[in-house]
N, CA, C and O atoms as a DFTB+ gen file, in Angstrom:
392 C
 N C O
     1  1       0.840      -1.181       0.000
     2  2       0.000       0.000       0.000
     3  2       0.884       1.244       0.000
     4  3       1.946       1.264       0.623
     5  1       0.457       2.225      -0.669
     6  2       1.197       3.467      -0.783
     7  2       1.158       4.226       0.546
     8  3       0.122       4.245       1.212
     9  1       2.273       4.850       0.939
    10  2       2.336       5.578       2.219
    11  2       1.374       6.758       2.245
    12  3       0.765       7.037       3.278
    13  1       1.229       7.453       1.119
    14  2       0.317       8.607       1.062
    15  2      -1.138       8.156       1.250
    16  3      -1.920       8.827       1.924
    17  1      -1.487       7.024       0.651
    18  2      -2.840       6.501       0.794
    19  2      -3.116       6.104       2.240
    20  3      -4.178       6.406       2.783
    21  1      -2.148       5.424       2.859
    22  2      -2.291       5.013       4.255
    23  2      -2.400       6.233       5.168
    24  3      -3.230       6.260       6.077
    25  1      -1.572       7.230       4.927
    26  2      -1.612       8.459       5.729
    27  2      -2.954       9.177       5.572
    28  3      -3.514       9.664       6.554
    29  1      -3.467       9.245       4.351
    30  2      -4.757       9.920       4.138
    31  2      -5.896       9.157       4.802
    32  3      -6.836       9.775       5.302
    33  1      -5.833       7.838       4.818
    34  2      -6.869       7.043       5.493
    35  2      -6.813       7.280       6.996
    36  3      -7.852       7.451       7.633
    37  1      -5.624       7.291       7.565
    38  2      -5.466       7.528       9.010
    39  2      -5.967       8.917       9.387
    40  3      -6.683       9.078      10.375
    41  1      -5.590       9.916       8.598
    42  2      -6.039      11.291       8.878
    43  2      -7.558      11.385       8.758
    44  3      -8.202      12.036       9.580
    45  1      -8.135      10.742       7.743
    46  2      -9.591      10.767       7.569
    47  2     -10.307      10.130       8.749
    48  3     -11.312      10.659       9.225
    49  1      -9.799       8.995       9.224
    50  2     -10.406       8.318      10.374
    51  2     -10.302       9.194      11.617
    52  3     -11.256       9.276      12.392
    53  1      -9.165       9.848      11.820
    54  2      -9.016      10.745      12.974
    55  2      -9.975      11.929      12.898
    56  3     -10.544      12.345      13.908
    57  1     -10.147      12.464      11.698
    58  2     -11.094      13.581      11.525
    59  2     -12.513      13.124      11.862
    60  3     -13.254      13.849      12.527
    61  1     -12.896      11.929      11.409
    62  2     -14.227      11.396      11.709
    63  2     -14.407      11.187      13.210
    64  3     -15.463      11.503      13.758
    65  1     -13.399      10.664      13.865
    66  2     -13.486      10.420      15.312
    67  2     -13.593      11.750      16.065
    68  3     -14.435      11.900      16.950
    69  1     -12.744      12.702      15.714
    70  2     -12.805      14.021      16.375
    71  2     -14.147      14.706      16.114
    72  3     -14.715      15.333      17.007
    73  1     -14.643      14.581      14.892
    74  2     -15.948      15.166      14.564
    75  2     -17.066      14.534      15.367
    76  3     -17.981      15.228      15.812
    77  1     -17.003      13.220      15.558
    78  2     -18.024      12.530      16.349
    79  2     -18.014      12.976      17.799
    80  3     -19.062      13.253      18.382
    81  1     -16.809      13.046      18.384
    82  2     -16.709      13.518      19.766
    83  2     -17.142      14.976      19.885
    84  3     -17.796      15.355      20.856
    85  1     -16.778      15.792      18.896
    86  2     -17.195      17.195      18.905
    87  2     -18.704      17.335      18.828
    88  3     -19.294      18.162      19.524
    89  1     -19.324      16.530      17.985
    90  2     -20.787      16.553      17.850
    91  2     -21.463      16.186      19.168
    92  3     -22.396      16.859      19.607
    93  1     -20.985      15.118      19.791
    94  2     -21.574      14.670      21.059
    95  2     -21.388      15.740      22.142
    96  3     -22.314      16.011      22.908
    97  1     -20.207      16.343      22.209
    98  2     -19.942      17.382      23.208
    99  2     -20.855      18.585      23.004
   100  3     -21.460      19.074      23.958
   101  1     -20.957      19.063      21.765
   102  2     -21.804      20.231      21.483
   103  2     -23.270      19.900      21.734
   104  3     -24.010      20.729      22.264
   105  1     -23.697      18.697      21.358
   106  2     -25.091      18.293      21.568
   107  2     -25.432      18.289      23.055
   108  3     -26.497      18.766      23.445
   109  1     -24.536      17.752      23.893
   110  2     -24.786      17.723      25.332
   111  2     -24.793      19.123      25.928
   112  3     -25.650      19.427      26.758
   113  1     -23.864      19.982      25.529
   114  2     -23.819      21.351      26.055
   115  2     -25.037      22.146      25.625
   116  3     -25.576      22.926      26.411
   117  1     -25.482      21.958      24.380
   118  2     -26.670      22.664      23.905
   119  2     -27.905      22.193      24.661
   120  3     -28.761      23.004      25.015
   121  1     -28.006      20.901      24.910
   122  2     -29.150      20.369      25.647
   123  2     -29.186      20.929      27.060
   124  3     -30.268      21.206      27.578
   125  1     -28.041      21.100      27.691
   126  2     -28.011      21.688      29.036
   127  2     -28.553      23.113      29.005
   128  3     -29.279      23.509      29.916
   129  1     -28.217      23.890      27.981
   130  2     -28.680      25.275      27.893
   131  2     -30.153      25.352      27.536
   132  3     -30.873      26.190      28.079
   133  1     -30.615      24.501      26.639
   134  2     -32.005      24.549      26.201
   135  2     -32.941      24.086      27.303
   136  3     -34.006      24.670      27.500
   137  1     -32.555      23.043      28.022
   138  2     -33.430      22.478      29.032
   139  2     -33.086      22.967      30.440
   140  3     -33.409      22.301      31.423
   141  1     -32.432      24.130      30.540
   142  2     -32.143      24.672      31.855
   143  2     -33.434      25.208      32.470
   144  3     -34.427      25.408      31.770
   145  1     -33.415      25.429      33.736
   146  2     -34.600      25.833      34.471
   147  2     -35.076      27.208      34.025
   148  3     -34.280      28.138      33.894
   149  1     -36.367      27.329      33.795
   150  2     -36.947      28.585      33.352
   151  2     -37.135      29.525      34.529
   152  3     -37.597      29.117      35.595
   153  1     -36.776      30.785      34.329
   154  2     -36.958      31.787      35.373
   155  2     -38.372      32.341      35.387
   156  3     -38.761      33.023      36.335
   157  1     -39.146      32.056      34.347
   158  2     -40.511      32.589      34.265
   159  2     -41.383      31.996      35.358
   160  3     -42.234      32.685      35.921
   161  1     -41.173      30.713      35.662
   162  2     -42.035      30.045      36.627
   163  2     -41.652      30.343      38.078
   164  3     -42.424      30.064      38.996
   165  1     -40.469      30.905      38.280
   166  2     -40.046      31.209      39.641
   167  2     -40.774      32.454      40.133
   168  3     -41.030      33.382      39.367
   169  1     -41.093      32.458      41.381
   170  2     -41.723      33.625      41.982
   171  2     -40.714      34.305      42.880
   172  3     -39.980      33.642      43.614
   173  1     -40.673      35.639      42.826
   174  2     -39.709      36.393      43.623
   175  2     -40.024      36.336      45.118
   176  3     -39.125      36.466      45.949
   177  1     -41.282      36.144      45.454
   178  2     -41.644      36.185      46.869
   179  2     -41.348      34.873      47.595
   180  3     -41.511      34.805      48.813
   181  1     -40.923      33.838      46.886
   182  2     -40.555      32.575      47.523
   183  2     -39.087      32.660      47.896
   184  3     -38.216      32.715      47.028
   185  1     -38.820      32.671      49.194
   186  2     -37.437      32.816      49.641
   187  2     -36.851      31.525      50.176
   188  3     -35.652      31.458      50.447
   189  1     -37.664      30.512      50.332
   190  2     -37.143      29.257      50.869
   191  2     -36.361      28.510      49.803
   192  3     -36.517      28.756      48.607
   193  1     -35.522      27.602      50.255
   194  2     -34.719      26.799      49.332
   195  2     -35.592      25.791      48.586
   196  3     -35.264      25.374      47.475
   197  1     -36.698      25.410      49.204
   198  2     -37.590      24.454      48.578
   199  2     -38.412      25.168      47.517
   200  3     -39.092      26.151      47.811
   201  1     -38.352      24.676      46.283
   202  2     -39.030      25.336      45.178
   203  2     -40.403      24.708      44.956
   204  3     -40.543      23.486      44.914
   205  1     -41.407      25.561      44.817
   206  2     -42.760      25.100      44.570
   207  2     -43.002      25.138      43.068
   208  3     -42.885      26.193      42.445
   209  1     -43.337      24.001      42.490
   210  2     -43.619      23.927      41.063
   211  2     -45.127      23.962      40.895
   212  3     -45.820      23.066      41.376
   213  1     -45.653      24.991      40.212
   214  2     -47.106      25.082      40.045
   215  2     -47.615      23.998      39.099
   216  3     -46.902      23.553      38.199
   217  1     -48.862      23.585      39.320
   218  2     -49.436      22.592      38.433
   219  2     -49.946      23.271      37.165
   220  3     -49.985      24.499      37.095
   221  1     -50.330      22.498      36.183
   222  2     -50.719      23.023      34.874
   223  2     -51.902      23.976      34.968
   224  3     -51.925      25.000      34.285
   225  1     -52.876      23.655      35.800
   226  2     -54.047      24.529      35.931
   227  2     -53.657      25.899      36.471
   228  3     -54.198      26.913      36.031
   229  1     -52.723      25.938      37.419
   230  2     -52.268      27.211      37.985
   231  2     -51.508      28.031      36.936
   232  3     -51.657      29.251      36.874
   233  1     -50.706      27.369      36.127
   234  2     -49.971      28.071      35.068
   235  2     -50.943      28.678      34.068
   236  3     -50.776      29.828      33.663
   237  1     -51.955      27.919      33.668
   238  2     -52.955      28.425      32.727
   239  2     -53.736      29.577      33.337
   240  3     -53.990      30.574      32.662
   241  1     -54.123      29.455      34.608
   242  2     -54.875      30.509      35.286
   243  2     -54.072      31.813      35.340
   244  3     -54.617      32.890      35.100
   245  1     -52.789      31.713      35.653
   246  2     -51.935      32.905      35.719
   247  2     -51.723      33.510      34.329
   248  3     -51.685      34.732      34.185
   249  1     -51.584      32.660      33.307
   250  2     -51.377      33.166      31.947
   251  2     -52.637      33.859      31.429
   252  3     -52.540      34.859      30.717
   253  1     -53.812      33.344      31.776
   254  2     -55.055      33.942      31.307
   255  2     -55.274      35.336      31.893
   256  3     -55.954      36.160      31.281
   257  1     -54.720      35.606      33.049
   258  2     -54.849      36.929      33.655
   259  2     -54.120      37.990      32.836
   260  3     -54.429      39.176      32.950
   261  1     -53.168      37.583      32.020
   262  2     -52.357      38.527      31.256
   263  2     -52.828      38.694      29.813
   264  3     -52.239      39.473      29.064
   265  1     -53.870      37.983      29.414
   266  2     -54.412      38.121      28.062
   267  2     -55.278      39.372      28.011
   268  3     -56.110      39.601      28.889
   269  1     -55.074      40.183      26.968
   270  2     -55.816      41.437      26.840
   271  2     -56.453      41.529      25.460
   272  3     -56.038      40.851      24.520
   273  1     -57.466      42.378      25.357
   274  2     -58.081      42.672      24.070
   275  2     -57.438      43.935      23.526
   276  3     -57.270      44.918      24.247
   277  1     -57.079      43.902      22.249
   278  2     -56.480      45.056      21.585
   279  2     -57.511      45.615      20.628
   280  3     -57.971      44.914      19.727
   281  1     -57.883      46.895      20.820
   282  2     -58.858      47.551      19.943
   283  2     -58.175      48.734      19.285
   284  3     -57.615      49.596      19.962
   285  1     -58.224      48.771      17.959
   286  2     -57.560      49.834      17.210
   287  2     -58.540      50.951      16.879
   288  3     -59.752      50.794      17.030
   289  1     -58.008      52.072      16.429
   290  2     -58.841      53.238      16.108
   291  2     -59.836      52.952      14.982
   292  3     -60.909      53.553      14.938
   293  1     -59.488      52.039      14.072
   294  2     -60.393      51.746      12.957
   295  2     -61.504      50.767      13.339
   296  3     -62.288      50.372      12.476
   297  1     -61.588      50.371      14.591
   298  2     -62.645      49.493      15.072
   299  2     -62.283      48.017      15.074
   300  3     -63.039      47.200      15.600
   301  1     -61.154      47.664      14.503
   302  2     -60.769      46.250      14.504
   303  2     -60.251      45.851      15.888
   304  3     -59.709      46.674      16.627
   305  1     -60.428      44.583      16.215
   306  2     -59.996      44.096      17.520
   307  2     -59.147      42.843      17.353
   308  3     -59.195      42.168      16.324
   309  1     -58.387      42.556      18.365
   310  2     -57.549      41.365      18.398
   311  2     -57.188      41.077      19.840
   312  3     -57.800      41.615      20.763
   313  1     -56.204      40.236      20.027
   314  2     -55.791      39.918      21.386
   315  2     -54.274      39.991      21.486
   316  3     -53.563      39.980      20.481
   317  1     -53.804      40.065      22.710
   318  2     -52.377      40.083      22.989
   319  2     -52.183      39.683      24.437
   320  3     -53.128      39.264      25.106
   321  1     -50.967      39.811      24.916
   322  2     -50.740      39.528      26.323
   323  2     -49.735      40.508      26.893
   324  3     -48.853      41.000      26.190
   325  1     -49.886      40.785      28.187
   326  2     -48.989      41.714      28.864
   327  2     -47.603      41.099      28.959
   328  3     -47.443      39.951      29.374
   329  1     -46.603      41.880      28.570
   330  2     -45.234      41.395      28.557
   331  2     -44.502      41.706      29.849
   332  3     -43.686      40.910      30.314
   333  1     -44.793      42.868      30.434
   334  2     -44.093      43.269      31.663
   335  2     -44.999      44.164      32.497
   336  3     -46.152      44.408      32.140
   337  1     -44.465      44.645      33.606
   338  2     -45.250      45.471      34.525
   339  2     -45.454      46.897      34.018
   340  3     -46.267      47.633      34.578
   341  1     -44.733      47.303      32.972
   342  2     -44.877      48.647      32.425
   343  2     -46.063      48.761      31.465
   344  3     -46.353      49.856      30.982
   345  1     -46.743      47.669      31.185
   346  2     -47.921      47.699      30.331
   347  2     -47.638      47.404      28.867
   348  3     -48.519      47.594      28.029
   349  1     -46.423      46.939      28.530
   350  2     -46.129      46.571      27.147
   351  2     -46.921      45.327      26.778
   352  3     -47.005      44.378      27.557
   353  1     -47.504      45.342      25.572
   354  2     -48.339      44.247      25.102
   355  2     -47.700      43.631      23.872
   356  3     -47.213      44.345      22.995
   357  1     -47.699      42.312      23.806
   358  2     -47.225      41.599      22.624
   359  2     -48.443      41.019      21.925
   360  3     -49.308      40.405      22.551
   361  1     -48.492      41.228      20.606
   362  2     -49.599      40.715      19.798
   363  2     -49.065      40.272      18.443
   364  3     -47.894      40.491      18.133
   365  1     -49.902      39.664      17.653
   366  2     -49.494      39.237      16.324
   367  2     -49.528      40.408      15.351
   368  3     -50.246      41.385      15.563
   369  1     -48.744      40.300      14.282
   370  2     -48.640      41.386      13.310
   371  2     -49.962      41.648      12.606
   372  3     -50.268      42.797      12.286
   373  1     -50.755      40.607      12.357
   374  2     -52.012      40.821      11.651
   375  2     -53.007      41.641      12.465
   376  3     -53.949      42.202      11.904
   377  1     -52.812      41.716      13.760
   378  2     -53.726      42.503      14.592
   379  2     -53.501      43.999      14.355
   380  3     -54.460      44.771      14.324
   381  1     -52.260      44.404      14.193
   382  2     -51.947      45.828      14.041
   383  2     -51.489      46.167      12.623
   384  3     -50.969      47.259      12.389
   385  1     -51.675      45.249      11.676
   386  2     -51.251      45.483      10.305
   387  2     -51.970      46.680       9.706
   388  3     -53.198      46.748       9.730
   389  1     -51.215      47.610       9.177
   390  2     -51.789      48.790       8.528
   391  2     -52.013      49.878       9.525
   392  3     -52.493      50.953       9.167
C-alpha cells in the first residue's frame, strides 16, 4: 500500500473520530442550555430553598390573567398579552397590520 494513501486514510479516520466527539460534546452542552430551568415560573416572593412547582391549571390561570383585548382606532380588535409590569403588550402582526 502506498504511504500517502495510508496516511490519508489515518487522517480521515481521525477527523471522523474528532468530529463525532465534537458533535456529542456540542449536543450535550446545547441540551443543558435549552433544558435549563426557566426563570418565568419562579416567583420572587418565595425565599425558601424548597421550590414550589405550580401545576398546569395554575400556570394556565396565571397566563389567562395577562391576556388582553387590543382595539384599534379603525374598530378592529384582536388579542395580545402583557409582557411586563410597564404595560407593554405583545400581539401578532395581523392585529396591528396597517
